[in-house]
N, C-alpha and C positions, 0 to 999 in steps of 0.2 A: 417531435413531440406530438402526441395525439391532441385532438381538440377538446380540451377540458380546462377548468379554471386552475387546477393545482398541478404543480410539478411533483411527480411521485418518485422518490428516491429510496432505494433499498440500502439498508445499513446492516451488516452482519453482526450477529450477537456476539458478545464477549463480556468479560468480567467488568469492564469499564464502559459498557454500552452507553450509559446515560451521558457520559462526557462526549462521546462521538455524536450521539443524537442531538444534544444541545448545540454543539458546534455547527453541525449541518443545518439545524433548524434556524439558527440566527442569521444564516447567510442570505436568506431572502424570505419575504413575507408569504410567498405563494407555494411553499414546500410542504408536502405531506410525506412523512417517513414511515416506511414499513420495516419492522425488525425481521430479519431473515435468519433462519437456522435450519439445520437438517433434521431436527426432531419433529417438526410439524410439516407444513406444506410449503417450505421455503422456495423450492424451485417453481412451484405454481405461482406463488406470490411475486417472484422475480419477473414473471411475464407481464406484470402490471407496471413495472418500473421503467422510468426513463433513464436511470443511471444507477450504478452500484458503487458503494463504498465498502471496501474490504478493510476491516479494522485490525488492530493489533491483538496480541494475545499469545497463545501457546506456541511452543516449538512445533514445526512441521515434522512429522515422523519421517526419519531418513529412508524408510523403505519406499517412500513415494518418489525419491530421487535415486533409488537403486544403490544406496549406501547404508544398508542395515547395520554395518559395523560401526557406524557413527552414533548409534543409539546411546552408548555409555557417556557420550559427551553432552547429551541433551539433559534438560532438567526432568528427572523421572516423574515428578508429579505435575508436569506441565506439557503433557501430550494428550491430544484429543483427536484420535483418528477419524471419528465420525465427522468432526468439523472439517478435517482435511478433505475427506471424500466429498462433502457437501460443497465446499468452496471450489474444488477442482471441477465439479459438475457445473457450478454457477459460472465459472470462467469459460467452460465449453459453450454454454448458452450465450454468454455475452459476446464471444467471438463469432459465433454463428449468426447472431442477430444484430451485431453492430451496436451493442449497448455500451455507452461510455463507462469507464472504470477508473476509480481513484483508489489506489492501494496504499495502505499506511502500515509501515513496519512489517508485521507478519504478512500484511497484504502484499507487499513487494515480494516477500519470500515465497509465499504460496503461488504467486503468479509466475515467478521465475521457475519454480518447479513444474508448473503446468506447461510451460514452454520448453521443458526438457533440460533445464539448468540444474545445478547442484548448489548446496549450501555449505558454508563453514559452520560446523555445529557448535563451536565454542571459540570465539575470537581470541581470547587470551592464550588458550592452549595452542592455537595456530600462530602464536608469536607476534600478535599485534597489540596495540594499546587496548585497555579495557574500555569498551563503549557502553558499559552498563551504568546503572544508577549510582549516584553518590552515596557515601555512607549514611547520610540522613534520609535516604530514599528519594531525593530529588533528582531531576534530570541533569545530566551534564550538558554543557554547551561547548561547541567547538567550531572552528572555521572549516569551510568547504570551498572547493573550486568547481565552477560550472564550465563545461565544455562550450566554448563560444560558438561552435558550429552546430550545436544541438538544437532540437525542436524546443526543449525546455527553456533554453536561453532566450528564445523569442517570447516566452511567457514571463519569466522572472526579470529579464532585461538587466542582468548584472552577472559579472564573471566570478563573483565571490560573495560570501556572506557567512552568517553564523546560524547554526541550527542546533536543536536539542538532540540528545542522544540517550537512549535507554534500551539497549538490546545486546544480546550476547551471541546472536547468530547473524550471518550476513551472506551475501552472494559469493560463491566460489567460482563456478563456471556459469556464464550468462546463458540463458535459454535461447533457443533458436529464434532469430528475428528480433532479439532484444540487445540493447547496448547500454552501458553505463553512461550517464551524462553529468553526474555529480560525484566527486570523490573527496574523502577526508585526506588529511596530510599523510596518514600512514597507509593510504591506498584502499581503504574500505569503500565499497560501492554504497553511495548514499541516495542514489536515485537511478531509475532506468526508464527507457522509452523504446519505442520501436525503431529499428534501423531505418525503416522507410515508413513514413506516416501517410504517404499518398494513397488515397482510397481506403484507408483503414479507420476504424473507430478510435475515439479518444482513449488512450491508455497512459496514465501517469502513475508511476510507482515510486513511492517515497519511503526511505528508511527512517526518517525523522517523524515526529509527532506534531503536525501542524495544529491539531485540535487543542494542544496545551502549550504551544509556544507562548512565551511571555509577551512578545510583540506580535499582536494579531494583525498589524498593518504591514508586517514584513512581506516582501514579495514572495518569500518562500512559504507564505500562508495565503494572504489575500489574493495575489495574482493567480495562484494555482486554483483556489476555490472558484474565483471568477471564471477562469477558463473552463473548468469542469462544468459549471452551471450553464455556460454558453453552449457547450457541446450537448448537454442533456436537452436543452431547449430546441436545438437544431435537429435532434434525432428524428 
């Protein structure tokens, strides 16, 4: 981190931006947040940031993972190719410059695509449990298992837990250099990390939504945010 009084974190714009903004803001008193998007000077603003939070939102257009035939399985009113392009470029920058990244829901998915992975465009169509929202619009909650040999296990310090769920897409093939570290009972990838973290920048990719988990003291929320902030301060 550069020598200044405030930690500067970039948070990508989305329909629920304020929720992410407020969640990140409350994590520490010395945080300044910059909203990042591809419609303004987002990539230039990213250069000021000590860390990047990739937020949830639209389906990633399947052309970016070379499966354009998957488009009919995406939500037609929930595609934003300009956002896809911007976030892929943002990831290129963070990889080149060693900027810590916390990816949430779509953030995991776009990062997996950046590293050459593919996505399941609609989980129920692919024969898995529905991981989308409840009929009343609320998040589902379900159990997950953490790989005890993973980097993330060293952060959450538990082999199992309960997370929220509100998504219809997920990882199909893992991107190059990435590996799943948390799975749901039906085999959906719930988090990813680097296969080797040695000498690499912080990269924590979550399919769940820590910003709106009921238990904000859960290790699947607090421990991860604490680890992300530590990494940004050490950058």
